[in-house]
N, C-alpha and C positions, 0 to 999 in steps of 0.2 A: 407694533407692540408685541406681536407674536415672536419676533426675532429676539427681542429683549428678554421675554419670559423664557424662551428656549435657552438662551445663553446663561441666564440666572440658574436654570435647572442644571445645565452642564457644569457651571462653576460650583454649585453646591455638591453635586456628586463627586466632582474632582477633588474638592476640598475635603470631603469626608474620607475619601479613600487615601489621599495623601496625608491628611492629618493622622489617621490611624498608623500609617507607615512611619511617619516622623515621630509620633508619640512612642510607638513600640521601640524604635531605634534609640530614642532618647533614654528610655528606661535602662537599656543595656550599657549605656555610657558610664564612665567612672563619675564619681560625685563631683569632681572639679570641672568636668566637661559637660555636665548636664545643663540643658536650657530650662529656664523657668517656663511656666505654662503660657504666659502671654507671648513669649518668644516662639514657642512651638506653634501657637495659633498663627502668628505672623509669618513664620516660615511656610506653614501649610497654605496660607492665603497667597503668598508669592508664588509658590510652586503650582497652585491650582490655576493661576492666571495663564500659564503656558498652554495647557491643552484647551482652555477656554478661548484663548486668542487664536489658536490654530483652527479650531472649529468655526469661530466667528469669521475668520478670513475665507474659509471655504464656503460658508453659507452666503457671505456677501458677494463672492464671485458668482455663485449660482443665482442669487437674487439679482445681481447686475445683468447677467446674461438673460434671465427671464424678462427683466424690465426692458432691456435693449430689444429683444424680439417683440415685446408688446408694443413698444413705441414705433419700431421700424414698420411693422405690419398693421398698425392701428387696430389692435385687437380689442381695445376697451375692456381689459380685464382689471378687476378691482385689486387694490393693493393687498388686501387680506388674502385673496386667492393666490397672488404672486408669492406671498410669504409662505403660505401653506404648500404651494408647489415647490418652492426652493427647498424647504425643509424636507419634504417628501422625497425629492430627488437626492438630497444629501444622504438620507437614510438608505435609499436604494443603491446609490453608488458605492457606499461603504459596507454594504452587506451582501445583497443578492448579486450585484454586478461583479463583485470580486470572485464569487463562486463561478459565475458564468464565464468570466475571463479565464479561469483555470481550466474549465472544461473545454472551451474553444481552443486554448493553447495546446492542450493535450491531444485534441483531435486533429487540428490542422497545422500545428507548430506556431512558433511566435516569429515576429519580425518579418512578416510578408504581407502583401497587399490583401490577400484573401482573409487573413486574420483580422485586420482592421475593418474590412468590409463587412464581415459577419458581425463584429461587435457594433458597428454603426447601425446595421439593420435591427439587431436585437434591442439596442437602446432606443431606437425610434419607436418600436412597438411598445417597449416598457414605459417610456415617457408618455406616449399617447394614452396608454391605459391609466397611468397615474393621473394625468390631466383630466381624463374622462371621469375617473372616480371622484375627483375633488369638485366636479361640477362644471367643468368647461364644456362648451359646445364641441361637437365633433371637429368642425373646421378649425376652431381655436386650439383645440387639443393637438390636432395634427400639425398645425403650423408651429406651435410651441415645441412639440417633440422634435420636429426636423431642425428648427433653428437652434435649440439648445444642444442637440446631439452634434450638429455640425461644429458648433463652437468647442465642445469638449473634444471632438475628433481632431480638430486643428491643433488644440493644445497638446494632445497626446502625440500627434505626428511630429510637431515641432520638438517636443521633448525627446522623442525617439531619435530624431535626426541629430539633435545636439549630443545625445549620449553616444551615438554612432561616431560622430566627429571626434569626441573626446577619446574614444577607444582608438581611433585611427591616429590621432596625434600622439598617444602614448606608445604606439607601436613604432613610430618613426623616430 
């Protein structure tokens, strides 16, 4: 239920922002090109579905990885805690983690093993603290932190390798 409510909030915020943009743009159109109000609402709804779907995909990937770690290690974590954990990790990954990535990249450079190792360790600590703050036990929080971080780490490494191969193919 928490995911549905979160996605509804994301849709409403997206709709309001996009509706204002479409409505303002529609006012500037010539009289023959203007849309009527129901059409503007419809266009706003359709365009608001795109960011909502993207965020839903990311939350479901995080929820799936938290559920997978929960099942693999038999942690007995409730569904509500998993949902709160997934949403908290989403917020962390797209806010504070981005800043940390920039700082680490500036200090050690990008695309090397040390860069990925530092990010791995920082994320383990951050995910552990998030899990601990939402009420998981220390052992469950640490297990979840390591499991989710390794999954995210593997996704990033595979993405990096794929991009590296694309660049190599373009040079040839």
